[in-house]
C-alpha positions as CSV (number, residue, x, y, z in Angstrom):
1,M,96.0,-20.6,199.1
2,T,93.8,-21.9,196.2
3,F,90.5,-23.5,195.9
4,K,89.1,-25.9,193.3
5,S,86.1,-24.3,191.5
6,D,83.0,-26.2,190.8
7,A,82.0,-27.0,187.3
8,L,79.6,-24.5,185.7
9,S,76.0,-25.3,185.1
10,L,74.7,-27.5,182.2
11,E,73.2,-24.4,180.7
12,I,76.7,-22.8,180.3
13,A,78.0,-26.1,178.8
14,L,75.2,-26.2,176.2
15,H,75.8,-22.5,175.4
16,T,79.5,-23.2,174.9
17,M,78.7,-25.8,172.2
18,T,76.3,-23.6,170.3
19,R,77.7,-20.1,170.6
20,P,79.1,-18.5,167.4
21,S,82.9,-18.5,167.0
22,R,84.4,-15.0,166.5
23,A,87.8,-15.4,168.0
24,I,89.7,-12.3,169.1
25,K,93.4,-12.2,168.3
26,R,95.5,-13.0,171.3
27,T,97.5,-9.7,170.9
28,A,94.2,-7.8,170.8
29,I,92.7,-9.1,174.0
30,P,93.8,-6.1,176.1
31,L,92.3,-3.7,173.5
32,S,89.0,-5.6,173.5
33,G,88.9,-5.2,177.3
34,Y,89.2,-1.4,176.9
35,V,86.6,-1.3,174.2
36,Y,84.2,-3.3,176.4
37,Q,84.9,-0.9,179.3
38,N,84.0,2.0,177.1
39,F,80.7,0.4,176.2
40,V,79.9,0.0,179.9
41,G,80.8,3.7,180.3
42,L,78.6,4.8,177.4
43,G,75.7,2.9,179.1
44,F,76.5,5.0,182.2
45,L,76.2,8.2,180.1
46,C,72.8,6.9,178.7
47,D,71.5,6.4,182.2
48,W,72.5,10.0,182.9
49,L,70.7,11.3,179.8
50,D,67.6,9.4,180.9
51,D,67.9,11.0,184.4
52,P,69.9,14.3,184.2
53,E,69.8,14.7,188.0
54,L,71.7,11.4,188.4
55,F,75.2,12.8,188.5
56,D,77.2,16.0,188.6
57,W,80.0,14.5,186.5
58,V,81.3,11.2,185.1
59,Q,84.9,10.2,184.5
60,F,86.4,7.4,182.4
61,E,89.7,5.9,183.8
62,A,89.9,8.4,186.7
63,D,93.5,9.2,187.5
64,Q,93.2,11.8,190.3
65,D,94.6,11.1,193.7
66,E,91.1,11.4,195.2
67,I,90.2,8.0,193.5
68,P,92.6,5.2,194.4
69,Q,93.6,2.7,191.8
70,G,91.4,-0.4,191.9
71,L,88.0,1.3,191.6
72,D,88.8,3.9,188.9
73,D,87.5,2.5,185.6
74,L,84.2,4.4,185.8
75,V,83.6,7.1,188.4
76,A,80.6,9.4,188.8
77,Q,79.8,12.0,191.5
78,R,76.2,12.2,192.5
79,N,74.4,15.4,193.5
80,D,74.9,14.6,197.2
81,G,78.7,14.4,196.7
82,T,79.0,10.6,197.0
83,F,80.7,8.5,194.4
84,V,79.5,5.7,192.1
85,L,82.4,3.4,191.3
86,R,82.6,0.7,188.7
87,Q,85.5,-1.7,187.9
88,V,85.1,-3.5,184.6
89,K,86.6,-7.0,183.9
90,F,86.1,-8.5,180.5
91,T,86.9,-12.0,179.3
92,V,86.9,-12.9,175.6
93,D,85.2,-16.3,176.3
94,A,82.8,-16.1,179.2
95,Y,81.6,-19.6,178.6
96,N,84.9,-21.2,179.1
97,V,84.9,-22.8,182.6
98,G,88.5,-21.5,183.1
99,N,87.2,-17.9,182.8
100,A,84.4,-18.3,185.4
101,L,83.8,-15.8,188.2
102,T,85.4,-17.8,191.1
103,W,87.0,-17.3,194.5
104,D,90.2,-18.6,193.0
105,W,90.2,-15.7,190.5
106,L,89.3,-13.1,193.1
107,L,91.8,-14.2,195.7
108,D,94.7,-15.1,193.5
109,H,97.8,-12.9,193.8
110,K,101.6,-12.9,193.2
111,P,103.9,-13.5,196.2
112,R,104.3,-9.8,196.9
113,G,101.2,-8.6,195.2
114,R,97.5,-8.0,196.1
115,S,94.5,-9.9,194.9
116,L,91.6,-8.3,193.1
117,L,89.6,-8.4,196.4
118,Q,92.4,-6.7,198.3
119,K,92.7,-3.9,195.7
120,W,89.0,-3.2,195.7
121,C,88.8,-3.3,199.5
122,D,91.8,-1.0,199.9
123,A,90.4,1.4,197.3
124,L,87.0,1.5,199.0
125,F,88.4,2.3,202.4
126,G,90.9,4.7,200.8
127,I,88.1,6.8,199.5
128,G,86.1,6.5,202.6
129,T,83.1,4.2,202.9
130,E,80.8,7.1,203.9
131,R,81.7,8.9,200.6
132,V,80.7,5.9,198.4
133,H,77.1,5.5,197.2
134,T,77.8,2.2,195.4
135,A,80.8,0.3,194.3
136,A,80.7,-2.7,191.9
137,L,82.5,-5.1,189.7
138,I,80.9,-5.4,186.2
139,T,82.0,-8.5,184.3
140,N,80.7,-10.8,181.6
141,R,82.2,-13.7,183.6
142,I,79.7,-16.3,184.8
143,P,79.9,-17.3,188.4
144,S,80.8,-20.8,189.5
145,R,78.2,-22.6,191.5
146,E,80.3,-22.1,194.6
147,F,80.5,-18.4,194.2
148,E,76.8,-18.1,193.1
149,K,75.7,-19.7,196.4
150,A,77.3,-16.8,198.3
151,I,75.5,-14.1,196.3
152,D,72.3,-12.4,197.5
153,V,70.5,-12.1,194.1
154,P,68.5,-8.9,194.8
155,S,71.5,-6.9,196.1
156,S,74.3,-8.6,194.0
157,R,76.3,-8.7,197.3
158,V,78.2,-11.5,198.9
159,K,76.8,-13.0,202.1
160,L,79.9,-13.7,204.0
161,D,78.2,-16.2,206.3
162,S,77.4,-18.3,203.1
163,V,81.0,-18.7,202.2
164,G,82.8,-21.9,203.0
165,A,85.1,-21.9,206.0
166,A,88.4,-22.3,204.2
167,I,87.6,-19.6,201.7
168,R,86.2,-17.3,204.4
169,D,89.4,-17.6,206.4
170,E,91.5,-16.6,203.3
171,I,89.2,-13.6,202.7
172,L,89.5,-12.4,206.3
173,Q,93.3,-12.8,206.1
174,Q,93.5,-10.8,202.9
175,L,91.0,-8.1,203.8
176,G,92.3,-7.5,207.3
177,G,89.8,-9.1,209.6
178,N,86.1,-9.8,210.0
179,Q,84.9,-6.2,210.6
180,R,86.7,-4.8,207.5
181,A,85.5,-7.7,205.4
182,E,81.9,-7.3,206.5
183,V,81.9,-3.6,205.7
184,F,83.4,-4.2,202.3
185,F,80.9,-6.9,201.3
186,K,78.0,-4.7,202.4
187,R,79.2,-2.0,200.1
188,F,80.5,-3.9,197.1
189,E,78.3,-5.5,194.4
190,F,79.2,-8.3,192.0
191,Q,77.3,-7.5,188.8
192,H,78.2,-10.7,186.8
193,S,77.0,-12.4,183.6
194,Y,77.0,-9.1,181.7
195,Q,76.4,-9.2,178.0
196,G,79.4,-9.9,175.7
197,A,81.0,-7.2,173.7
198,E,78.8,-7.5,170.5
199,A,75.6,-7.9,172.4
200,L,76.4,-5.0,174.7
201,E,77.3,-2.7,171.8
202,R,73.9,-3.5,170.1
203,T,72.1,-2.8,173.4
204,I,73.9,0.5,174.0
205,I,73.2,1.7,170.4
206,D,69.6,0.8,170.7
207,R,69.4,2.8,173.9
208,F,70.9,5.9,172.3
209,I,69.2,5.7,168.9
210,P,66.7,7.1,168.2
211,R,65.8,8.3,171.8
212,H,68.9,10.6,172.3
213,T,70.6,10.9,168.9
214,D,71.0,9.5,165.4
215,H,73.8,7.2,164.0
216,A,76.1,10.1,163.3
217,G,75.7,11.3,166.9
218,W,76.4,7.9,168.2
219,L,79.6,7.6,166.2
220,A,80.7,11.0,167.4
221,L,80.2,10.0,171.0
222,F,81.9,6.7,170.5
223,R,85.0,8.5,169.1
224,E,85.0,11.1,171.9
225,A,84.8,8.4,174.5
226,I,88.1,6.9,173.4
227,D,89.9,10.2,174.1
228,W,88.1,10.5,177.5
229,A,89.4,7.1,178.4
230,V,92.9,7.3,177.0
231,L,94.1,11.0,177.2
232,R,95.1,12.5,180.5
233,D,92.6,15.2,181.7
234,S,90.3,14.5,178.8
235,P,87.9,16.3,178.5
236,P,89.9,19.3,179.8
237,P,90.6,20.6,182.3
238,D,90.3,17.6,184.7
239,G,88.8,14.7,182.8
240,R,85.3,15.2,184.1
241,I,82.5,14.8,181.6
242,S,79.6,17.1,181.9
243,I,76.1,16.3,180.7
244,D,76.2,19.4,178.5
245,L,79.3,18.0,176.8
246,V,77.5,14.7,176.2
247,R,74.4,16.4,174.8
248,G,76.5,18.6,172.5
249,T,78.5,15.7,171.2
250,I,75.6,13.5,170.3
251,D,73.4,16.2,168.8
252,V,74.9,16.8,165.4
253,R,72.2,19.3,164.6
254,R,73.1,21.7,167.3
255,P,76.3,23.6,168.1
256,R,78.7,21.6,170.3
257,P,80.1,23.1,173.4
258,I,83.8,23.3,174.0
259,E,85.0,22.6,177.5
260,Q,85.3,26.0,179.3
261,S,86.0,25.0,182.9
262,F,89.4,26.5,183.5
263,R,90.2,24.8,186.7
264,V,90.0,26.9,189.9
265,P,92.1,25.2,192.7
266,D,90.2,24.1,195.8
267,G,90.1,26.8,198.4
268,Y,91.2,29.5,195.8
269,L,90.7,33.1,196.9
270,P,91.9,36.1,194.9
271,P,95.1,37.6,196.3
272,D,93.4,41.0,196.6
273,E,89.9,40.8,198.0
274,E,89.3,44.5,197.5
275,F,90.2,44.3,193.9
276,A,88.0,41.2,193.4
277,A,85.0,42.8,195.1
278,D,85.5,46.0,193.0
279,F,85.8,43.9,189.8
280,L,82.7,42.0,190.4
281,G,80.8,45.1,191.4
282,N,81.8,46.8,188.2
283,L,80.2,44.1,186.1
284,D,76.8,45.4,187.0
285,K,77.4,48.7,185.3
286,A,80.3,48.6,182.8
287,E,79.7,47.8,179.2
288,A,83.2,46.3,178.8
289,V,86.0,45.4,181.3
290,V,89.5,44.5,180.2
291,L,91.7,42.5,182.6
292,W,95.3,42.5,181.5
293,G,98.6,41.6,182.9
294,S,101.8,39.5,182.5
295,P,101.7,35.8,181.5
296,G,101.4,33.3,184.3
297,Q,99.9,35.6,186.8
298,G,96.6,33.8,187.2
299,K,94.3,36.0,185.0
300,S,92.4,33.0,183.6
301,T,92.1,31.5,187.1
302,F,90.7,34.7,188.4
303,L,88.2,35.0,185.6
304,S,87.1,31.5,186.2
305,Y,86.7,32.5,189.9
306,V,84.6,35.4,188.7
307,C,82.3,33.0,186.7
308,R,82.0,30.8,189.7
309,E,80.9,33.9,191.8
310,L,78.4,34.9,189.2
311,A,76.9,31.4,189.2
312,K,76.7,31.5,193.0
313,R,74.8,34.8,192.8
314,G,72.4,33.5,190.2
315,L,73.7,35.9,187.5
316,P,73.8,34.8,183.9
317,F,76.9,34.5,181.8
318,I,78.6,32.7,179.0
319,R,82.4,32.3,178.5
320,H,85.1,31.3,176.1
321,H,88.8,30.6,176.8
322,Y,91.0,30.8,173.8
323,F,93.4,28.6,175.7
324,L,92.6,26.0,178.4
325,D,95.7,23.7,178.7
326,L,98.4,22.2,176.6
327,G,96.6,18.9,176.3
328,D,93.5,20.4,174.8
329,R,93.0,19.6,171.1
330,S,89.7,21.3,170.5
331,D,89.3,24.1,167.9
332,R,89.2,27.3,170.1
333,F,90.0,29.9,167.4
334,T,87.6,29.7,164.5
335,L,84.4,31.7,164.7
336,T,82.3,28.6,163.8
337,S,83.7,26.8,166.8
338,V,83.7,29.7,169.3
339,A,80.2,30.9,168.3
340,G,78.9,27.4,168.3
341,S,80.2,26.8,171.9
342,L,78.7,30.1,173.1
343,I,75.4,29.3,171.5
344,A,75.4,25.8,173.0
345,Q,75.9,27.4,176.5
346,M,73.0,29.7,176.0
347,D,70.9,26.9,174.7
348,A,71.7,24.7,177.7
349,Q,71.7,27.4,180.5
350,H,69.4,30.2,179.3
351,L,66.9,28.3,177.1
352,A,63.9,30.3,178.3
353,H,65.3,33.4,176.5
354,V,66.5,31.8,173.2
355,R,63.7,29.5,172.2
356,G,63.2,29.4,168.4
357,L,66.4,31.1,167.5
358,R,68.4,29.8,164.5
359,D,71.8,28.2,165.0
360,G,74.9,29.4,163.2
361,A,77.8,31.8,163.9
362,E,76.1,34.5,161.9
363,N,73.3,34.5,164.6
364,L,75.6,34.8,167.6
365,R,74.8,38.5,168.3
366,A,71.0,37.8,168.0
367,W,71.4,35.1,170.7
368,I,73.3,37.4,173.0
369,E,70.8,40.2,172.5
370,S,67.9,37.8,173.2
371,C,69.5,36.7,176.5
372,A,70.2,40.3,177.5
373,N,66.7,41.4,176.8
374,G,65.2,38.4,178.6
375,Y,67.3,38.9,181.7
376,R,66.6,42.7,181.7
377,S,63.0,41.8,182.7
378,E,64.5,39.9,185.7
379,G,66.7,42.8,186.7
380,K,69.9,41.0,185.8
381,R,72.8,41.9,183.5
382,F,74.1,39.3,181.0
383,T,77.9,38.8,181.1
384,V,80.1,37.6,178.2
385,V,83.6,36.5,179.2
386,I,86.3,36.2,176.5
387,D,89.7,35.1,177.8
388,G,93.2,34.7,176.3
389,L,93.1,37.0,173.3
390,D,96.9,37.1,173.2
391,H,97.0,33.3,172.5
392,V,95.3,33.9,169.2
393,W,97.9,36.4,168.1
394,R,100.7,34.3,169.3
395,E,99.6,30.8,168.2
396,N,97.8,31.8,165.0
397,E,101.1,33.1,163.5
398,R,100.3,36.8,164.2
399,N,97.0,36.5,162.3
400,K,94.2,38.1,164.3
401,Q,91.4,37.3,161.9
402,P,89.6,35.0,164.4
403,L,89.5,37.9,166.9
404,D,88.2,40.2,164.2
405,S,85.4,37.7,163.3
406,L,84.3,37.3,167.0
407,F,84.4,40.9,168.0
408,G,82.6,41.8,164.8
409,A,79.7,40.0,166.5
410,L,80.3,41.3,170.0
411,L,80.8,45.0,169.2
412,P,79.2,47.4,169.8
413,V,78.3,45.8,173.1
414,P,74.5,45.1,173.1
415,D,72.3,46.8,175.8
416,N,72.3,45.1,179.2
417,V,75.5,43.2,178.4
418,T,78.9,43.4,180.0
419,L,81.8,42.2,178.0
420,V,84.8,40.9,180.0
421,V,88.1,40.5,178.2
422,G,91.2,38.8,179.6
423,T,94.5,39.2,177.9
424,Q,98.2,40.0,178.2
425,K,99.2,43.6,177.4
426,I,99.1,43.8,173.7
427,S,99.5,46.6,171.1
428,E,96.7,48.4,169.4
429,D,97.4,46.8,166.0
430,Q,96.8,43.3,167.4
431,L,93.1,44.0,167.9
432,R,90.3,45.2,165.8
433,T,89.6,48.9,166.2
434,S,86.8,49.2,168.7
435,P,83.7,51.1,167.5
436,L,83.1,52.1,171.2
437,P,84.7,55.3,172.5
438,P,87.6,54.4,174.9
439,R,85.9,56.2,177.8
440,R,83.2,53.5,177.8
441,W,85.7,50.7,178.6
442,T,87.1,49.9,182.0
443,S,90.7,48.5,182.1
444,R,92.0,46.7,185.1
445,R,95.6,45.6,185.5
446,W,96.2,42.3,187.2
447,H,99.4,41.9,189.2
448,G,98.8,38.4,190.3
449,H,99.5,36.5,193.5
450,G,100.1,38.5,196.6
451,R,100.2,41.9,194.9
452,R,97.6,44.6,194.8
453,A,95.9,45.2,191.5
454,A,95.6,48.8,190.4
455,S,93.3,50.6,188.0
456,S,94.8,52.2,184.9
457,P,93.3,54.6,182.4
458,A,90.9,52.9,180.0
459,S,92.5,52.0,176.7
460,R,92.3,49.3,174.2
């Protein structure tokens, strides 16, 4: 069923005659839509930088099962666990009457397909209305008079009782009845008449520069956002953008963090609770602990679980995984990158103890010592987790120079620091000779799922 849209206002007609002509190639229209969507997403990130407590994480083009298709362009989780959902629709010529925001456009569908309204409604109920803080369409389309009459301006929501009878009947038929439609329109916003691509780009740049970064930082963020929108699970491990990652990307003067969130499955518990408790307890007294075992046994997952437990207990730590997943393209081997990421973590999470320190890989040990000394006064031990040493040997063509460089800064282990190392069983010649006596190391063998882990004599 279709409906004839009203003509747009005289204001739009006048703007159509006077607007500058910068035609987008027909074949490039889909690309222009994705670029526009990224600009909207970058505005999201700027909101977050303005108010760091706004979100826990943000995701571009969410593709997890938790977020149904239809409301997955921009997704953010708030601190209370609810979601903010945005679907972006861009038209290259918003002032063309044929591209107006109309009921025809929203309700149109193929014989066996769903309309836009149906997709958004199904997605909203698929997530659970109680889990959604706000859901909205963001578009540069301009509403027809007929559609505009149904919009409550302060809330940007449709007033269903203001919709004409014929259109209302079609809406109820598509959305599955009056009750379902009422709930949808009370939750869903229509944020129309957004800026066009060029104007939006200028606005976003002006918001970032100079308040949050400089031009180089903006370009770095713009480039990273393309990967976040296009590549699966980007940034790794699950495609969720953290505010520390945004800060590190836009601040070209500071070390940039590398994603370190090796994913711990929901509900994960270590296969041997006694081993896990003993391992965690040992971190409060040992200078160095080596966790070793066969590949694929879950060592990295367990070490991420250990970091999660440390965080729950309010105990300070930093971490580096030499391997995260096969889709990760970041530099995880060079000392500059590894030290920069560790320093960025200390700067973001332990700032009170590192103020005034100079950046640079050559200063990594000074940063760690400063954290360790600061936390000593709080009665806490500082933990440094380095995981996946065997990946360096294997993937760097049997050249262990990156390990030599990092452990040159970590050893001897500073006072009030526990160094945790995760690796496969490797030979002595693959590692730099430790300046610590072997008796001061604790080695734990990891047998993985369903098997009991046993201690072995300390060796390295």
